[in-house]
C-alpha positions as CSV (number, residue, x, y, z in Angstrom):
1,M,13.3,25.2,13.9
2,S,13.1,26.2,10.3
3,E,16.1,25.7,8.0
4,Q,16.0,29.3,7.0
5,S,16.9,30.4,10.5
6,L,20.1,28.2,10.6
7,C,23.6,29.3,10.1
8,L,26.4,26.9,9.1
9,I,29.6,27.4,11.0
10,A,33.0,25.7,10.3
11,D,36.5,25.5,11.5
12,I,38.7,24.5,8.6
13,G,42.2,23.1,9.4
14,G,44.8,21.3,7.3
15,T,43.6,17.9,8.4
16,N,40.0,18.2,9.5
17,A,36.9,20.4,8.9
18,R,34.6,20.8,11.8
19,F,31.0,21.8,11.0
20,A,28.0,22.7,13.1
21,L,24.7,24.5,12.7
22,V,23.6,27.4,14.9
23,G,20.0,28.2,15.5
24,S,18.1,30.1,18.1
25,D,18.9,27.5,20.8
26,G,22.7,27.5,20.0
27,A,25.0,25.2,18.2
28,F,24.2,21.6,17.4
29,G,24.9,18.8,14.9
30,E,28.7,19.0,15.3
31,A,30.7,16.8,12.9
32,V,34.3,16.4,11.9
33,L,35.1,15.6,8.2
34,H,38.6,14.7,7.0
35,C,39.7,17.4,4.5
36,A,41.5,14.9,2.2
37,D,38.2,13.2,1.5
38,Y,36.8,16.2,-0.3
39,P,38.2,18.0,-3.4
40,S,36.9,21.4,-2.1
41,L,35.4,23.2,0.9
42,Q,32.1,23.4,-1.0
43,D,32.1,19.6,-1.4
44,A,32.8,19.1,2.3
45,A,30.1,21.6,3.3
46,R,27.6,20.0,0.9
47,A,28.4,16.5,2.4
48,Y,27.9,17.8,5.9
49,L,24.5,19.5,5.1
50,T,23.3,16.4,3.2
51,G,24.3,14.2,6.2
52,C,22.2,16.5,8.4
53,G,19.2,15.8,6.2
54,L,18.5,19.4,5.3
55,T,16.1,19.8,2.4
56,A,16.8,23.5,1.7
57,L,19.9,25.6,1.5
58,V,21.3,27.3,4.6
59,K,21.4,31.0,3.7
60,R,24.2,32.1,6.1
61,A,27.6,30.7,7.0
62,A,30.8,31.7,8.9
63,F,34.1,29.8,8.3
64,A,37.4,30.1,10.2
65,V,40.2,28.9,7.9
66,A,43.7,28.1,9.0
67,S,46.4,29.8,7.0
């Protein structure tokens, strides 16, 4: 699956940020990051994507954020 076809999804809560990737075969690569470990949502998302070993930017994303 090419990186260009992937979508980053996330559920951002007060304590944890849950990330996954969605491709043509569904969601995969689920991970939970502790929000306090990252100064921003961008930093948490970047850490997740780096941990997945992606070499190019994911072009689409959808985030659910608790308020």
